[in-house]
N, C-alpha and C positions, 0 to 999 in steps of 0.2 A: 328167425333171427333178424335183427335189426342192427344198423350200423349207421355211421355218419361219416362223410367225405368232406375233408378241409382242404381248402385252397391255399396252400403255403409256398406256392411257387415265388420265385424271385421277381421283383417288380423294379423297373428302372427308377432311379431318383428323380424326382421331378421338382425339387426344391431350388433354392438359389444357391448357385455354386459359388462359394467364397475362395479367394485365393490366398496368397501367403499371409496377408493382413489378417484375415478372418482366422486362420488356423493358430496365428499368434495370439490374438485376442482370445480364443477358445482356451488355449492352454493357460493364459493369464487368469482367466475366470476360474478354471478348474484348480488352479494353484491357490487362489484366494479362498476358494471354498475349503480347500483341504487345510489350509492354515488356520483358518477360524472355525473348523469343525463343522461347518454347515453341511448339511445332509449326511452326516455322519452320527455316530452314537452320542448320546448326552455327555459321556466321559471325555470325549474328543473336545468339547467346548468348554470344559472347565477351566483348562489352564490358560488360554488366551484371554477369557473375559475376567477371570480371577486377577491376572496380571495387570489387566487394564483397571480394574477396580482399585488395585494396590497404589496404582500411579495416580489415580484421582484423589485418593483420601486426603493427601497433604493439602490439596487446593481446597477441598471442603472444609477442613479443619481451619485453614488460614481464614477463610471467608467468614466462618462461624464465629471465630474469636474476634474478628474485626467487628462483627455485627453486635456482639454481646458487650464488647467494650466501648462501644459508642457513648458520647457524654460522661466518660469516666476518666480519671487520671491516666489510665493505661490506653486511651484512644491512640489510635494510629499504629498500634503494635502489629508486626508481621513476622511469621517465622522464615519465609523465604521470599526472594524476589523472583521476577521473571527470569532473569539470568540464571540464577541457582537452580531453577527448576528444570532447566534444559540439561538432560542427562544425570539429574540428581539421583534418579532411582535405578537400582540395579535390576528392576523388573524387565527392563528393555533387553538387558544383556541375556537374562534368563530366557525371555521370550524367543530371542535369536537362537540360542542354544538348544531349544526345544523345537522351534518350527523350522529353520533352514534344513536340519536333516530330515525332517518329516517330508518336505516337499521336494527334496532331491535324491537321497538315499534310495528309497524304494524304486525309483525308475531304473536304477542301475542293478539294484539286487533283483528285481523281478523280471529283468532284460527286456523291458518294454521300449528302450530307446530306439531300436530299429523300427518298431511300429511307429513311434512318434515321427521319426525322420522319413517315414514312408510318405508323409503328407508333405505338402510344399514348405517345409520348414528347414532352416539352416541351423547349424550349431549356434550362430550368433543370435537367432531368433529364440532359441530355447534360453540362452543366457539371459537375455533381455526380458523375457517373460518370468523367469524365476527370480532374478535380482529385483524386477520391477515389482514383483509381488512382495518381496521382503521389506524393500524401501517404502513402498506405499503404506503397508500396516504399520511399521516402525514410526513412519512420519505421523500417521494418524494417532498412534499411541502416545507420541510425543505432544501433539498439539491440542488433543482433547482435553487433557488436564490443564493446559495453559488457558484454553478457552473458558473452561469452568472458572478459573482463577480470575480471569479478566473480567467476564460477565458478572460474577458475584461480587468482585470488589467495586464495579461500576454501579451495581444496584444498591450497595451499602454505602457509598460515598457520601459524606456529609455535604460536599460541595455540589453535589447533583451529578447525575449520570453523564450528561453532555460534557460537563466540565472535566470530568475524569477522563472521558474518552479523548477530549481535546488535548489534555495534558500528557497522555500517555499514547499518542497516536504512534510514536516510533515503535512502540512493541508490536504493532500489527505487522510490521515486516521484519523486524529484527528476530522474532520468535521463529517465523517460518523459515527464514535463511539459515539460523542455527540448527534448527530441527531437521532441516533437509540435509545439512552437512552430516549431522549425526546418524541419519537415518540411511544414507547412501553408504557411509562408513561401515556401519554394523551389517547391512545387507551383503556388501561385496565380500567382507571377510568371513561372515558365517557361511555364504554360499561357497566360496572358494575351499573352505575346509571341508564342508559337507561333500563337495564334489570329489574329495580324494579317497573316500571310502564308502562301501555299500551298507555299513553298520551304523544304524543311527545313534546308538549309545556311545560308540567311539567318537563319532563326529560331534556330538554335544559335549562330551568331557573335553574334547580338543579344543573347542571354541573357548570355553571357560578356562582351561588351562593355560592357552596362549595369554589371555588377557592377565591372569593372575601372575604367570611367570614373568612376563615383561614388566609388570607393575613391581614385582619384588626386586628384580634386577636394577630397575631405575632407582628404587628407594636405596639400595645399597651404593650405588654410585653417587647418588646426591649426598649421602652421608648423614651425619648428626642433624637433627631437626629441632627447631624451636617450636613454640606454640603455634606458630603460624605456618609451620611447614617448610621454612627457608633454611638453608645451610648457613651456619655462621662461620666466619673465619676468625682466626685467633685475635683477640681484642688487642688494640694499639693504644698506647698511652701517650697523652700529651699534657701540657700545662696551660692554664688560663689564669689571667690575673682575678683575684677576688679580693676586693677592699684592699688594695696595695701587697697582697701576698699572692704567691703562686700555689695554685691548687691542681692536683692532678684529675684529670678528666680521661676517664676510660671510654673510648669510642669503638664500638663494635661494628665492623665492617661486613658487609654481606656480600658474597661473591655469587654472581648468577651463575647457573649451570645448564649446560645443554643435555645432561643425562634425562631430563623428563621427556625428552623426544623418543626415548626408547619405551616409554609407557604407552602401550597402544590403547589401553583403556582410558588414559588422561588426555592423549593427543586431540581427540575432537573438542575437548573441553577448553583447550588453548584457543582453538579457532572460535569457540563460543564467545569467549571473552574478547576476542578482536572484534567480533561482530558487534557486541553490545557495549563495549568500552573503547574500541579504537585502538587498543594496545593489550599487551599480556597484563594479567591482573598483578597488582603491586605485591601481592602475597604469594605469588607463584615463584617457585625457584628459578624460573627462567626470566624474571622481572629484571631488567637492566641489561640482559644479554643483547648486544647489537644485533638488529634485525631479528629478533626472537620471532616475532609474528611471521616473518618470511620464511624462517626456517621451519616453523611449524607447518606452514602451508606446504612447503616443499616436501616435507616428511609425509604430510597426508596425501599429496599426490602420488608419491612414491609407493606407499602401502595400497592405496586403491588401485594404482596401475598393475602392481603385482598380483593383486587378487583378481583383477579383470584378465589379466594374461594366463593365470592359471585356469580360469573357468573357460576362456576361449580354446586353450590347448586340450582340456579334457572333454570339450564337447565339439571338436572340430568335426568337420563333415565326414571325414573318413573313419572316425570312432563311431560306428554305428552298429 
């Protein structure tokens, strides 16, 4: 009779001992891998990279059309600008609705929070790691299509790449700022809602429902819309002299509205316009509203602050 003896005794850890910073970084890396499906089944990788592909397609089409129309009467045509491309795709919202619950809900459902907080981590560290994961990926998903659009248009420009780069240098800071505001906004709202439940499907539906409901409420309060999306006040009539006679002139006055501030889906797009244009877009219902950009900024801070407060409360140190 033969046998084998295995030495499976405990051994002391002889590696480098990291502190709170290392634990936070490890949690961030693990969250990023989970969000992108890295080291998981191939089915977990389909959604994030498919949504990224959907976001990049408009940029590729725009560059392709610009290349094909060179030296033709249609030269210079473009379907979307850099400003329009920030937040124009709903794929970002879908990504947040899928990913935020996936990186937050299982920890509470599987009751691993006590194990996570057994390390030198606090609730603030946990929130920073999870929100940082979401914000970083959403930011990357927002900037990569813009990068494809910029490089592509620079390469097909008739005036040369360097001339295009010089003429559009402001895009290199406007896009990251606008994308950063959008990424932080989506990340905090998505994470805050996901922290309220342990069921991923409920969290995802709640994220999408929140944006849809606030959009509908805002649209109802704004009222009837014209082709450019602005509310029209009742027309006012006046007279003007035309070749010695008085002719009636109907003047349609447009009243700005603060109701779009309730539209959580459109709120970061108002700040996007402020970043690119220096003011609220003239086609927006808030155009002409006194301190419209400042009001939108205040509402943005209020929503982000409420989301952060929710996250800190849900993952306070005593909740282990």
